C-alpha positions in Angstrom: 126.4 -55.4 29.6 127.2 -57.6 32.6 130.4 -58.9 30.9 132.2 -55.7 31.9 131.5 -56.4 35.6 132.6 -60.0 35.1 135.9 -58.8 33.7 136.3 -56.4 36.5 135.9 -59.3 38.9 138.4 -61.4 37.0 140.9 -58.5 37.2 140.3 -58.3 41.0 141.1 -62.0 41.3 144.2 -61.6 39.3 145.4 -58.7 41.5 144.7 -60.6 44.7 146.5 -63.7 43.5 149.4 -61.5 42.3 149.9 -60.2 45.9 149.6 -63.7 47.4 151.8 -65.5 44.9 154.2 -62.7 43.9 153.8 -62.4 40.2 153.9 -59.1 38.3 152.5 -59.9 34.8 149.7 -62.1 33.5 150.3 -63.5 29.9 147.4 -65.9 29.5 144.1 -66.6 31.3 142.1 -69.8 30.7 138.5 -69.2 31.7 136.0 -72.0 31.8 132.5 -70.9 31.0 129.4 -73.2 31.0 127.0 -73.1 28.1 124.2 -72.2 30.6 126.2 -69.4 32.3 124.5 -66.7 30.3 127.8 -65.1 29.2 128.3 -63.6 25.7 131.8 -64.7 24.7 132.5 -62.0 22.2 131.4 -59.3 24.6 133.6 -60.8 27.3 136.7 -60.8 25.1 136.1 -57.2 24.1 135.6 -56.1 27.8 138.6 -58.1 29.0 140.9 -56.1 26.7 139.3 -52.8 27.9 139.3 -53.6 31.6 142.9 -55.0 31.7 144.5 -52.1 29.9 147.4 -50.6 31.9 147.1 -53.4 34.6 149.1 -56.5 35.4 147.1 -58.3 32.7 147.7 -55.7 30.0 147.9 -57.6 26.6 147.1 -60.9 28.3 145.2 -63.4 26.1 141.9 -64.6 27.4 141.3 -68.2 26.4 137.7 -69.5 26.6 137.0 -73.1 27.4 133.3 -74.0 26.9 131.7 -76.6 29.1 128.4 -78.3 28.2 125.2 -77.9 30.1 123.8 -80.8 32.0 120.6 -81.5 33.9 118.8 -84.2 35.8 115.4 -85.1 34.4 112.9 -85.6 37.2 110.5 -87.6 35.0 112.9 -90.1 33.4 115.5 -90.0 36.2 118.4 -89.5 33.8 121.3 -87.1 33.5 121.0 -85.3 30.1 122.9 -82.7 28.1 121.1 -79.4 27.5 122.2 -76.5 25.3 120.2 -73.8 27.1 118.0 -73.3 30.1 114.4 -74.4 29.7 115.2 -77.0 27.0 113.1 -80.1 27.1 114.6 -83.5 28.1 116.1 -85.1 25.0 115.1 -88.5 26.3 111.4 -88.1 27.3 110.4 -84.5 26.3 109.7 -83.4 29.9 110.5 -79.8 31.0 111.1 -80.9 34.6 114.9 -80.5 34.5 117.2 -79.5 37.3 120.5 -78.0 36.0 123.5 -79.9 37.4 126.4 -78.4 35.5 127.4 -75.9 32.8 126.2 -72.8 34.6 129.5 -71.8 36.2 132.4 -69.6 35.2 135.8 -70.0 36.7 139.5 -69.2 36.1 141.0 -72.5 35.3 144.6 -71.6 34.7 147.0 -68.7 34.5 150.3 -68.1 32.7 152.2 -65.5 34.7 155.7 -63.9 35.1 
């Protein structure tokens, strides 16, 4: 379950930013996750609660913002939406797609005290 290590990485970022910016408590985390990032949302929510217990983010709410996947079709030269990797181009049916977005995960916003 790589979601556990993702949550550990999120907590490390929170702790580092806490030292830099001088906050003691995290109330809300808004996490942007692309549809092509390969992250299981339910597992991430479960792991976040476990990893942040007794930390500066104890009882913080993890808010997920989903971003759509996008790709460039080499055959029809169009930017298209895709729901998962290795989808066909919805315009021409080609499988020659290069992912251009929706495969990232980033902390978008924090509510802290």
